[in-house]
C-alpha positions as CSV (number, residue, x, y, z in Angstrom):
1,M,0.0,0.0,0.0
2,M,2.8,2.4,0.9
3,R,4.6,1.7,-2.4
4,H,1.3,2.3,-4.3
5,R,1.0,5.7,-2.6
6,Q,4.6,6.6,-3.3
7,S,4.1,5.7,-7.0
8,L,1.0,7.9,-7.3
9,L,2.8,10.8,-5.6
10,S,5.7,10.5,-8.0
11,L,3.3,10.5,-10.9
12,V,1.6,13.7,-9.6
13,V,5.0,15.4,-9.2
14,V,6.1,14.5,-12.7
15,L,2.8,15.7,-14.2
16,A,3.0,18.9,-12.2
17,A,6.5,19.5,-13.4
18,C,5.5,18.9,-17.0
19,K,2.6,21.3,-16.7
20,K,4.9,24.0,-15.4
21,S,7.4,23.7,-18.2
22,P,6.9,26.7,-20.5
23,D,5.9,26.1,-24.0
24,P,8.4,27.9,-26.2
25,N,5.7,28.7,-28.7
26,E,3.1,29.7,-26.2
27,G,2.0,33.4,-26.7
28,A,4.2,33.8,-29.8
29,A,2.8,35.6,-32.8
30,P,1.7,33.3,-35.6
31,P,4.3,33.1,-38.4
32,P,3.8,35.6,-41.2
33,P,1.9,34.3,-44.2
34,P,4.1,33.3,-47.2
35,V,4.9,36.0,-49.6
36,A,2.4,36.0,-52.4
37,S,3.8,35.1,-55.8
38,S,2.3,35.0,-59.2
39,Q,2.0,31.6,-60.9
40,P,4.5,30.8,-63.7
41,G,2.8,31.5,-66.9
42,A,0.5,34.1,-65.4
43,C,1.1,36.3,-68.4
44,A,0.7,33.6,-71.0
45,S,-2.8,34.8,-71.9
46,G,-1.5,38.3,-72.6
47,G,-2.0,39.9,-69.2
48,G,-5.0,41.4,-67.5
49,S,-7.4,43.7,-69.4
50,V,-8.2,47.3,-68.6
51,K,-11.9,48.0,-68.7
52,D,-11.5,51.8,-68.4
53,P,-11.8,53.0,-72.0
54,V,-10.0,56.3,-71.3
55,S,-6.7,54.8,-70.1
56,A,-6.8,51.3,-71.8
57,P,-5.0,52.6,-75.0
58,H,-2.1,54.0,-72.9
59,L,-1.4,50.8,-70.8
60,P,0.4,47.9,-72.4
61,R,-1.0,44.6,-71.2
62,I,2.4,43.0,-71.3
63,A,5.9,44.5,-71.1
64,G,8.9,42.1,-71.1
65,E,8.3,39.4,-68.5
66,Y,5.7,41.5,-66.7
67,C,2.0,41.9,-67.4
68,I,-1.0,43.6,-65.9
69,D,-2.2,41.5,-63.0
70,P,-5.1,39.4,-64.4
71,H,-6.6,39.3,-61.0
72,G,-5.8,42.9,-59.9
73,E,-8.0,45.9,-59.8
74,V,-7.6,48.9,-62.0
75,K,-8.8,52.0,-60.1
76,T,-9.7,55.3,-61.7
77,F,-10.2,58.7,-60.1
78,G,-11.4,62.1,-61.5
79,E,-12.9,62.9,-64.9
80,Q,-14.8,60.0,-66.5
81,A,-13.6,57.7,-63.7
82,G,-15.0,55.3,-61.2
83,A,-14.3,57.5,-58.2
84,P,-14.2,61.3,-57.6
85,L,-10.7,62.9,-57.7
86,E,-10.8,63.7,-54.0
87,A,-10.9,60.0,-53.2
88,V,-7.4,59.5,-54.6
89,C,-5.9,61.5,-51.7
90,D,-6.1,58.4,-49.5
91,L,-3.5,56.8,-51.8
92,F,-1.1,59.8,-52.0
93,D,0.0,59.6,-48.3
94,G,-0.3,63.3,-47.6
95,E,1.0,64.5,-51.0
96,C,-2.4,65.2,-52.5
97,E,-1.9,68.9,-52.5
98,I,1.3,68.6,-54.5
99,Y,-0.6,66.8,-57.2
100,K,-3.4,69.4,-57.1
101,R,-1.0,72.3,-57.3
102,F,-0.1,71.1,-60.9
103,G,-3.7,70.8,-62.0
104,L,-4.4,67.1,-61.5
105,E,-7.4,65.9,-63.5
106,R,-7.4,62.2,-63.5
107,V,-5.5,59.2,-61.9
108,V,-5.3,55.5,-62.8
109,T,-3.6,52.9,-60.5
110,L,-2.8,49.3,-61.4
111,Q,-0.2,46.6,-60.9
112,Y,2.0,44.5,-63.1
113,I,3.2,41.0,-62.0
114,D,6.1,38.8,-63.0
115,G,5.0,36.2,-65.5
116,Q,7.9,34.0,-64.4
117,G,6.3,33.5,-61.0
118,S,8.4,35.6,-58.6
119,P,6.8,37.9,-56.0
120,G,8.1,40.9,-57.9
121,T,5.4,43.5,-58.7
122,V,5.4,47.0,-60.3
123,A,2.7,49.4,-59.0
124,V,1.9,52.1,-61.6
125,T,0.2,55.5,-60.9
126,L,-0.7,57.3,-64.1
127,S,-1.7,60.9,-63.6
128,R,-3.1,63.4,-66.1
129,F,-2.7,67.1,-65.6
130,D,-4.3,70.1,-67.2
131,S,-1.4,70.9,-69.6
132,P,1.9,69.4,-70.8
133,E,3.7,72.2,-68.9
134,A,1.9,71.3,-65.7
135,A,2.7,67.6,-66.2
136,Y,6.4,68.4,-66.8
137,G,6.5,70.7,-63.8
138,F,5.2,67.8,-61.7
139,F,7.7,65.4,-63.3
140,T,10.6,67.6,-62.3
141,K,9.2,68.0,-58.8
142,R,9.3,64.2,-58.6
143,V,12.8,63.9,-60.1
144,V,14.6,66.9,-58.5
145,A,12.2,67.6,-55.7
146,D,13.8,70.1,-53.4
147,G,17.2,68.5,-53.2
148,D,20.5,68.9,-55.0
149,P,20.4,67.0,-58.3
150,L,24.1,66.5,-58.2
151,E,23.8,64.3,-55.2
152,A,20.3,62.8,-55.3
153,A,18.6,62.9,-58.7
154,P,17.8,59.6,-60.4
155,A,19.5,58.8,-63.7
156,P,18.0,59.9,-67.0
157,L,16.0,57.2,-68.8
158,D,15.2,57.0,-72.5
159,A,11.4,56.7,-72.3
160,G,8.5,58.9,-73.3
161,A,9.5,62.6,-73.7
162,A,11.5,62.5,-70.5
163,A,12.1,59.9,-67.8
164,A,14.3,59.1,-64.8
165,L,15.3,55.8,-63.1
166,G,16.1,55.4,-59.4
167,T,16.4,52.5,-57.0
168,G,13.0,50.8,-57.1
169,M,11.3,53.6,-58.9
170,A,10.9,55.2,-62.4
171,T,9.1,58.3,-63.6
172,V,7.9,58.9,-67.2
173,Y,6.6,62.2,-68.7
174,R,4.8,62.7,-72.0
175,G,2.2,65.2,-73.0
176,E,-0.2,65.8,-70.2
177,M,0.7,62.6,-68.3
178,V,3.2,61.4,-65.8
179,A,3.6,57.7,-64.9
180,E,5.2,56.7,-61.6
181,L,6.4,53.1,-61.3
182,R,7.5,51.4,-58.1
183,Y,9.1,48.0,-58.0
184,V,8.5,45.8,-54.9
185,H,10.0,42.4,-54.1
186,E,9.7,41.4,-50.4
187,L,12.3,38.7,-50.6
188,E,15.1,40.7,-52.1
189,S,17.9,42.5,-50.2
190,P,18.4,46.2,-51.0
191,E,21.2,45.4,-53.4
192,Q,19.1,42.7,-55.1
193,L,16.2,45.1,-55.4
194,K,18.4,47.8,-56.9
195,A,19.6,45.4,-59.6
196,S,16.2,43.9,-60.3
197,S,14.5,47.2,-60.5
198,A,17.2,48.4,-62.9
199,R,16.3,45.4,-65.1
200,V,12.5,45.4,-64.8
201,L,11.5,49.1,-64.7
202,P,13.0,50.4,-67.9
203,V,11.1,47.8,-69.9
204,I,7.8,48.8,-68.5
205,A,8.7,52.5,-68.5
206,K,9.6,52.4,-72.2
207,A,6.4,50.5,-73.1
208,L,4.3,53.1,-71.3
209,G,6.3,56.0,-72.9
210,E,5.5,54.7,-76.3
211,R,1.7,54.5,-75.7
212,L,1.2,57.7,-73.7
213,P,-0.5,60.4,-75.9
214,G,1.1,63.7,-76.8
215,E,4.3,64.8,-78.4
216,K,7.7,63.5,-77.3
217,T,8.9,67.0,-76.5
218,V,9.6,69.0,-73.4
219,P,8.4,72.6,-72.9
220,A,10.2,75.1,-75.2
221,A,12.0,76.8,-72.3
222,V,13.5,73.5,-71.2
223,A,14.6,72.7,-74.8
224,R,16.5,76.1,-74.9
225,L,18.6,75.3,-71.8
226,P,22.2,74.3,-72.7
227,E,23.0,70.6,-72.4
228,A,26.8,71.1,-72.0
229,N,27.9,70.7,-68.4
230,R,24.3,70.1,-67.2
231,V,23.9,67.8,-64.2
232,P,22.1,64.5,-65.3
233,S,18.4,65.0,-64.6
234,G,19.3,68.5,-63.5
235,V,16.2,70.4,-64.7
236,H,13.5,72.0,-62.6
237,Y,10.5,73.6,-64.2
238,E,8.9,76.3,-62.1
239,Y,5.3,76.1,-62.9
240,R,4.2,79.1,-60.9
241,D,6.6,82.0,-60.5
242,L,10.4,82.3,-61.0
243,F,12.2,82.5,-57.7
244,G,8.8,82.5,-56.0
245,V,8.4,86.2,-57.0
246,S,4.7,87.0,-57.6
247,G,4.2,87.9,-61.3
248,A,7.5,86.6,-62.5
249,G,5.8,83.7,-64.4
250,R,7.0,80.3,-65.4
251,G,10.4,79.1,-66.5
252,A,13.0,76.3,-66.6
253,F,16.0,76.1,-64.4
254,G,19.1,74.0,-65.4
255,F,21.8,72.9,-62.9
256,Y,25.4,73.0,-64.1
257,V,28.9,72.0,-63.0
258,D,32.1,73.0,-64.6
259,G,35.1,71.8,-62.6
260,K,34.8,73.3,-59.2
261,Q,32.3,76.0,-60.3
262,R,28.6,75.3,-60.2
263,Y,25.9,77.6,-61.6
264,R,22.3,77.6,-62.7
265,A,20.6,78.9,-65.9
266,L,17.0,79.9,-66.4
267,V,14.8,80.4,-69.5
268,G,11.3,81.8,-69.6
269,I,9.4,82.2,-72.9
270,R,6.5,84.6,-72.9
271,G,3.6,85.2,-75.3
272,D,5.0,88.4,-76.6
273,E,7.7,91.0,-76.0
274,E,5.6,93.1,-73.7
275,A,5.0,90.1,-71.4
276,A,8.7,89.4,-71.3
277,K,9.4,93.0,-70.4
278,D,7.0,92.7,-67.5
279,T,8.8,89.6,-66.2
280,L,12.2,91.3,-66.3
281,H,10.7,94.5,-64.7
282,T,9.3,92.3,-61.9
283,L,12.7,90.7,-61.3
284,S,14.5,94.1,-61.5
285,R,12.6,95.3,-58.5
286,L,14.2,92.7,-56.2
287,E,16.2,94.2,-53.3
288,G,19.7,95.2,-54.4
289,A,19.0,94.8,-58.1
290,H,20.7,97.1,-60.6
291,R,20.9,97.5,-64.4
292,I,24.0,96.5,-66.3
293,K,25.1,99.3,-68.7
294,G,26.6,98.6,-72.0
295,A,25.2,95.0,-72.3
296,G,23.6,95.7,-75.6
297,Y,20.2,94.5,-74.3
298,D,18.1,94.9,-71.1
299,A,20.1,93.1,-68.4
300,H,20.2,93.4,-64.6
301,V,22.0,91.9,-61.6
302,V,19.6,90.6,-58.9
303,K,20.2,88.9,-55.6
304,V,18.1,85.9,-54.6
305,R,17.9,84.2,-51.2
306,E,16.6,80.6,-51.7
307,S,15.9,79.9,-48.1
308,D,16.1,81.6,-44.7
309,G,19.6,82.1,-43.5
310,A,21.2,81.0,-46.8
311,P,23.7,83.3,-48.6
312,K,22.2,85.4,-51.4
313,A,22.9,84.1,-54.9
314,E,23.8,86.6,-57.6
315,W,22.0,86.3,-60.9
316,V,22.4,88.2,-64.1
317,V,19.1,88.3,-65.9
318,G,18.2,89.7,-69.3
319,R,15.7,89.8,-72.1
320,V,15.7,89.7,-75.9
321,G,12.3,89.7,-77.7
322,N,9.9,87.4,-75.8
323,V,12.7,85.4,-74.1
324,V,13.8,86.1,-70.5
325,A,17.0,84.3,-69.4
326,G,19.5,84.3,-66.5
327,V,22.6,82.8,-65.1
328,G,23.2,82.6,-61.4
329,D,25.1,81.1,-58.5
330,E,24.3,77.6,-57.3
331,A,22.4,78.0,-54.0
332,F,23.2,74.5,-52.9
333,Q,26.9,75.1,-53.2
334,L,26.6,78.4,-51.3
335,A,24.7,76.8,-48.5
336,K,27.4,74.2,-48.0
337,E,30.6,76.2,-48.7
338,G,29.4,79.7,-47.8
339,V,30.2,83.0,-49.7
340,D,33.8,81.8,-50.4
341,A,32.5,79.0,-52.7
342,P,34.0,79.1,-56.2
343,R,31.5,80.7,-58.5
344,L,31.2,82.6,-61.8
345,S,32.0,86.3,-61.8
346,T,29.4,88.8,-63.0
347,S,31.2,89.1,-66.3
348,Q,31.3,85.3,-66.8
349,K,27.6,85.1,-66.1
350,L,26.9,87.9,-68.6
351,L,28.8,86.0,-71.3
352,K,26.7,82.8,-70.7
353,L,23.6,84.9,-70.6
354,Q,24.5,86.3,-74.0
355,A,24.8,82.8,-75.4
356,L,21.4,81.9,-74.0
357,L,19.8,84.9,-75.7
358,S,21.7,84.8,-78.9
359,S,19.3,82.7,-80.9
360,G,17.0,85.6,-81.7
361,A,14.2,87.7,-80.3
362,S,11.4,85.2,-80.3
363,A,10.5,81.6,-79.5
364,S,7.6,79.3,-80.1
365,N,5.4,77.6,-77.5
366,P,5.1,80.6,-75.2
367,T,4.5,80.3,-71.5
368,K,2.9,82.7,-69.1
């Protein structure tokens, strides 16, 4: 009897000890679901179809190894779309006002998948603006943003009328449209993603660029900027007012580097000579501005402060016919190196300005 009780006691102790042993998986979060992949051959039928009649002609169903997701949803916002334009703000992550600033009219979103079966996807946002100039202004806002293009701008890409390629992203401009492409692959390291996106995105970007409507041209003011010594992707199109000065009107800025010297150039093309005179008169009223005598045309030195606390950049601006142009210091260089940064002299700027204005007194495709 005593042995029987001892055996029962031992069994209880063992069971109690087992019960108290912690379960290594107890309370742990469930494992993440496997990364979704497309099935090999998913593009064999030619890719998904776009039922939106407005955008369908602009969207290639298949591009290289990728195709429109046959099971994905194509969403449209704005004019002749499935949802009002305001609804797209939920997708733009706080940037909706930037799009609106350039006259956004319509947006289409969709996804391309890898027909070889990998988890790689390319999300496309196709935006239409109220004019080619507005679209190009938004394009440069995306490419250059507010940073120094010498340090951060994506590489130029031969697609559409203008395009740029960065790590995991590409942007294409043509006519009134801008396509933004973003490559995603959850299983790739940053280096792998960089290499894969450089292989995948140009194919889709070029296919889109061929189908988008409109001429394969940039605004006339941009085309007039010199290409020599220009920083790759180094163009900013100011869609509102040059230097942020009310009434100065639109224009194109180019970023340049020549040895240790950096500088910018600007071109604005107006509807007629009187409008160009108004632009130059507006700029000539900036603090510290003065006229250059003996230049042979209307030219002024103006000082511009790009941001609070930054050194003032010197610009030489002038006009011939309906063209306003200028050459000035590189504000990014001044902000880093101060007033002692190597820069063009006033006379050197004047020579470059003369070259900008030397092609005649008028230009086509005028801007405001």
